[in-house]
C-alpha positions as CSV (number, residue, x, y, z in Angstrom):
1,M,97.6,-12.5,-41.6
2,V,94.6,-10.6,-41.5
3,Q,94.8,-7.5,-43.5
4,K,93.7,-3.8,-41.8
5,L,91.1,-1.9,-43.8
6,D,91.2,1.2,-41.4
7,P,94.6,3.3,-42.5
8,T,94.2,5.5,-39.2
9,G,94.3,2.7,-36.8
10,L,91.0,4.3,-34.9
11,D,88.9,1.9,-36.3
12,A,87.9,-1.2,-34.0
13,Y,89.7,-4.1,-34.5
14,K,88.0,-6.8,-36.8
15,P,86.7,-10.0,-35.8
16,A,89.0,-12.2,-36.5
17,E,91.4,-10.0,-36.1
18,V,89.8,-10.2,-32.5
19,A,90.2,-13.8,-32.4
20,I,93.9,-13.4,-33.0
21,R,94.2,-11.1,-30.1
22,I,92.4,-13.1,-27.7
23,E,94.5,-16.6,-28.7
24,E,98.0,-14.9,-28.2
25,A,96.6,-13.2,-25.0
26,G,96.1,-16.6,-23.8
27,V,99.1,-17.7,-24.4
28,G,100.6,-15.0,-22.4
29,K,98.3,-16.0,-19.2
30,A,99.3,-19.6,-19.5
31,A,103.0,-18.9,-19.4
32,L,102.2,-16.2,-16.1
33,P,105.0,-17.0,-13.4
34,A,103.1,-18.3,-10.2
35,V,103.5,-14.7,-8.2
36,P,102.0,-12.4,-10.8
37,L,99.4,-14.8,-11.6
38,A,98.2,-15.0,-7.9
39,T,98.7,-12.1,-7.3
40,L,96.6,-10.5,-10.3
41,S,94.3,-13.8,-9.3
42,V,93.4,-12.2,-5.7
43,L,93.2,-8.7,-7.2
44,A,90.5,-9.9,-9.9
45,G,88.4,-11.6,-6.9
46,V,88.5,-8.7,-5.0
47,F,87.7,-6.5,-8.1
48,I,84.5,-8.6,-8.5
49,A,84.0,-8.8,-5.0
50,L,83.8,-4.3,-5.3
51,G,81.1,-5.0,-7.9
52,A,78.9,-7.3,-5.8
53,A,79.3,-5.2,-2.9
54,A,78.3,-1.9,-4.9
55,F,75.3,-3.8,-6.8
56,T,74.2,-5.0,-3.1
57,A,74.1,-1.5,-2.2
58,A,72.4,-0.2,-5.1
59,M,69.6,-2.6,-4.7
60,A,69.4,-1.9,-1.0
61,G,65.8,0.5,-0.7
62,T,65.2,1.2,-4.6
63,G,61.6,0.9,-5.1
64,L,61.9,0.4,-8.4
65,G,60.7,-2.7,-8.9
66,Y,62.4,-5.9,-10.2
67,G,63.5,-4.3,-13.8
68,P,64.7,-1.0,-13.3
69,A,66.4,-2.3,-10.1
70,R,68.4,-5.0,-11.8
71,L,69.3,-2.5,-14.4
72,L,71.2,-0.2,-12.1
73,G,72.1,-3.1,-10.3
74,G,74.0,-4.5,-13.2
75,L,75.5,-0.8,-14.6
76,I,77.0,-0.4,-10.7
77,F,78.4,-4.4,-11.1
78,S,79.6,-3.8,-14.1
79,T,82.6,-1.4,-12.2
80,G,84.0,-5.0,-11.2
81,L,85.0,-6.2,-14.5
82,I,86.1,-2.7,-15.7
83,L,88.4,-2.9,-13.2
84,V,89.8,-6.7,-13.9
85,V,90.3,-5.3,-17.7
86,V,91.7,-1.7,-17.4
87,A,93.7,-2.2,-14.4
88,G,94.7,-5.7,-15.1
89,A,93.8,-9.1,-13.5
90,E,93.1,-12.6,-13.4
91,L,89.5,-13.3,-13.4
92,F,88.6,-17.2,-13.9
93,T,85.6,-16.8,-15.7
94,G,87.3,-14.8,-18.3
95,N,90.5,-17.1,-18.6
96,A,87.9,-19.4,-20.4
97,L,88.8,-18.3,-23.6
98,I,92.2,-19.5,-22.8
99,V,90.8,-22.8,-24.5
100,M,91.2,-21.3,-27.6
101,A,94.8,-21.2,-27.6
102,W,94.8,-24.8,-26.1
103,V,92.6,-26.7,-29.2
104,D,95.4,-25.0,-31.3
105,G,98.1,-26.8,-29.5
106,R,100.0,-23.1,-28.2
107,V,98.7,-23.6,-24.4
108,S,99.4,-27.4,-22.8
109,L,96.5,-28.8,-21.2
110,R,98.2,-28.5,-17.5
111,A,99.3,-25.1,-18.2
112,L,95.5,-24.3,-19.1
113,L,94.5,-26.0,-15.5
114,R,97.1,-24.6,-13.3
115,N,95.8,-20.8,-14.5
116,W,92.8,-22.4,-14.0
117,A,93.6,-23.7,-10.5
118,F,95.3,-20.1,-9.5
119,A,93.0,-18.0,-10.9
120,F,90.3,-19.9,-8.8
121,T,91.6,-20.2,-5.8
122,G,92.9,-16.1,-5.9
123,N,89.4,-15.2,-6.9
124,L,87.9,-16.7,-4.2
125,A,90.2,-15.3,-1.7
126,G,90.4,-11.7,-3.0
127,A,86.1,-12.1,-2.8
128,L,86.4,-13.1,0.6
129,A,88.8,-10.8,2.2
130,I,86.6,-8.3,0.5
131,A,83.1,-9.9,2.2
132,F,85.6,-10.0,5.6
133,L,86.5,-6.0,5.0
134,M,82.6,-5.1,4.7
135,W,81.5,-6.9,7.8
136,M,84.0,-5.7,10.0
137,S,83.1,-2.1,8.0
138,G,79.6,-2.0,9.6
139,L,78.5,-1.4,6.6
140,L,76.9,-4.9,6.1
141,T,73.8,-3.3,8.2
142,G,70.4,-2.0,8.0
143,A,69.0,-2.5,4.2
144,V,72.0,-3.5,3.0
145,A,72.3,-6.5,5.6
146,E,69.0,-7.2,4.3
147,T,69.7,-7.4,0.7
148,A,73.2,-9.5,1.3
149,R,70.9,-11.8,3.0
150,T,67.8,-12.0,0.3
151,I,70.4,-12.4,-2.5
152,A,72.6,-15.0,-0.5
153,E,69.5,-17.4,0.6
154,A,68.3,-17.4,-3.1
155,K,71.4,-18.3,-4.5
156,S,72.2,-21.2,-1.9
157,S,68.7,-22.3,-2.7
158,L,69.1,-22.3,-6.5
159,P,68.5,-25.8,-7.6
160,V,71.4,-27.7,-9.3
161,M,70.5,-27.3,-12.8
162,E,69.4,-24.2,-12.4
163,A,72.7,-22.8,-11.3
164,L,74.4,-24.7,-13.9
165,V,72.4,-22.9,-17.3
166,R,72.6,-19.6,-15.4
167,G,76.3,-20.1,-15.5
168,I,76.5,-21.3,-19.1
169,L,74.4,-18.2,-20.2
170,C,76.2,-15.9,-17.5
171,N,79.7,-16.7,-19.2
172,M,78.7,-16.6,-22.2
173,L,78.1,-12.8,-21.9
174,V,81.4,-12.1,-19.8
175,C,83.5,-13.4,-22.5
176,L,81.5,-11.7,-25.2
177,A,82.3,-8.7,-22.4
178,V,86.0,-9.7,-22.9
179,W,86.3,-10.5,-26.4
180,L,84.3,-7.1,-27.5
181,T,87.2,-5.5,-24.9
182,F,89.7,-6.9,-27.7
183,A,88.1,-4.8,-30.6
184,A,88.8,-1.6,-28.9
185,R,91.1,0.7,-29.5
186,S,90.3,2.6,-26.3
187,V,90.0,2.7,-22.1
188,T,86.7,4.3,-23.3
189,D,85.7,1.5,-26.1
190,K,86.7,-1.2,-22.9
191,I,84.3,0.0,-21.0
192,L,81.5,0.9,-23.2
193,A,82.5,-2.4,-24.5
194,I,81.6,-4.1,-20.9
195,V,78.9,-2.4,-19.6
196,F,76.1,-3.8,-22.0
197,P,76.4,-7.3,-22.1
198,I,77.6,-7.4,-17.9
199,T,74.6,-5.0,-17.4
200,A,72.6,-8.1,-19.6
201,F,73.6,-10.9,-17.1
202,V,72.8,-9.0,-14.2
203,L,69.4,-8.4,-15.5
204,L,68.5,-11.5,-16.2
205,G,69.3,-13.3,-13.2
206,Y,72.3,-15.2,-14.4
207,E,75.2,-16.9,-12.2
208,H,78.6,-15.2,-12.2
209,S,80.8,-17.9,-10.0
210,V,83.3,-15.0,-9.2
211,A,80.2,-12.5,-7.8
212,N,79.3,-15.4,-5.6
213,M,82.5,-16.0,-3.7
214,Y,81.7,-12.8,-2.5
215,L,78.1,-12.5,-2.4
216,I,77.1,-15.6,-0.4
217,P,79.6,-15.1,2.7
218,A,78.5,-11.3,2.6
219,G,74.9,-13.0,3.4
220,W,76.2,-15.3,6.1
221,A,78.4,-12.2,7.4
222,A,74.8,-10.1,7.4
223,G,73.6,-13.0,9.5
224,L,72.0,-15.3,6.9
225,P,72.9,-19.0,8.3
226,V,74.2,-20.1,5.5
227,D,76.4,-23.4,5.4
228,F,79.5,-24.8,3.6
229,R,77.1,-27.0,1.9
230,G,74.9,-24.1,1.0
231,F,77.7,-21.9,-0.5
232,F,79.3,-25.2,-2.5
233,S,75.5,-26.3,-3.8
234,N,75.7,-23.1,-6.1
235,L,79.6,-22.5,-6.4
236,I,80.0,-25.8,-7.7
237,P,77.3,-26.2,-10.6
238,V,77.6,-22.4,-11.5
239,T,81.6,-22.6,-12.2
240,I,80.8,-25.5,-14.3
241,G,78.1,-23.6,-16.3
242,N,80.9,-20.4,-16.6
243,I,83.2,-23.2,-17.6
244,I,80.7,-24.5,-20.4
245,G,79.5,-21.4,-21.3
246,G,83.1,-19.5,-22.0
247,A,85.3,-22.2,-23.1
248,G,82.1,-23.7,-25.1
249,G,79.5,-21.2,-26.2
250,V,82.3,-18.2,-26.7
251,A,86.3,-19.9,-27.3
252,L,85.4,-23.0,-29.1
253,T,82.3,-21.1,-31.3
254,Y,84.8,-18.0,-32.3
255,R,87.4,-20.5,-32.9
256,L,85.7,-22.7,-35.4
257,A,84.3,-19.8,-36.9
258,Y,87.8,-17.4,-37.9
259,R,90.6,-20.3,-37.0
260,P,89.3,-23.5,-38.0
261,N,92.4,-24.6,-39.4
262,G,94.4,-22.5,-36.5
263,G,96.3,-20.2,-38.4
């Protein structure tokens, strides 16, 4: 067991301690009963969609230029993951970290895939619900609607390889943000841990599958003729990329660094 060097208990958890905490959390997530898991998965989709809706509004008519506008949008979009982590929800992309517990034999492959299946479908349901409600609210009009269409068109027309690689890079940052929250001792620590990696992925133009579950349908609701083929031509490679980036780029890498023997 890792020895704590901070007798006050106020300092952040050390990286090796974070690895232990992540694995324990993965075991708990994999064991969640169906109803709580489904409910929390829908909530995660709602939370990320709310962040994406706020991002769309922030990007509408800013006149700040590409970089500053995306920086602002990234700060606002961080709201989604803050809600997931602090309020509690099951986010498919963050749950790539459960792979650490699977590699150590503490979670079965069936339990891992069950969690991912619930999280993915629940996230999709929550994101689509917010897209529908935004459409019904009458807020997808004017500059916001134009921005929603522009975002959805860019995403649905991405080449498959670009979408895949952007998905890998995105979930490396998302899972690093989640990883950092496990070093936190307070809600303030968690929020600060989330904001910078998430802002960075938005600023850099990476692709997040759950955010796209809202952003592409919202563009369709705002009048862009996106069909199912356009939606899934983005969602499938981005989802695969998110799994690779989170499970391989973060979970397995840190498992090798801090728990090479699974102990």
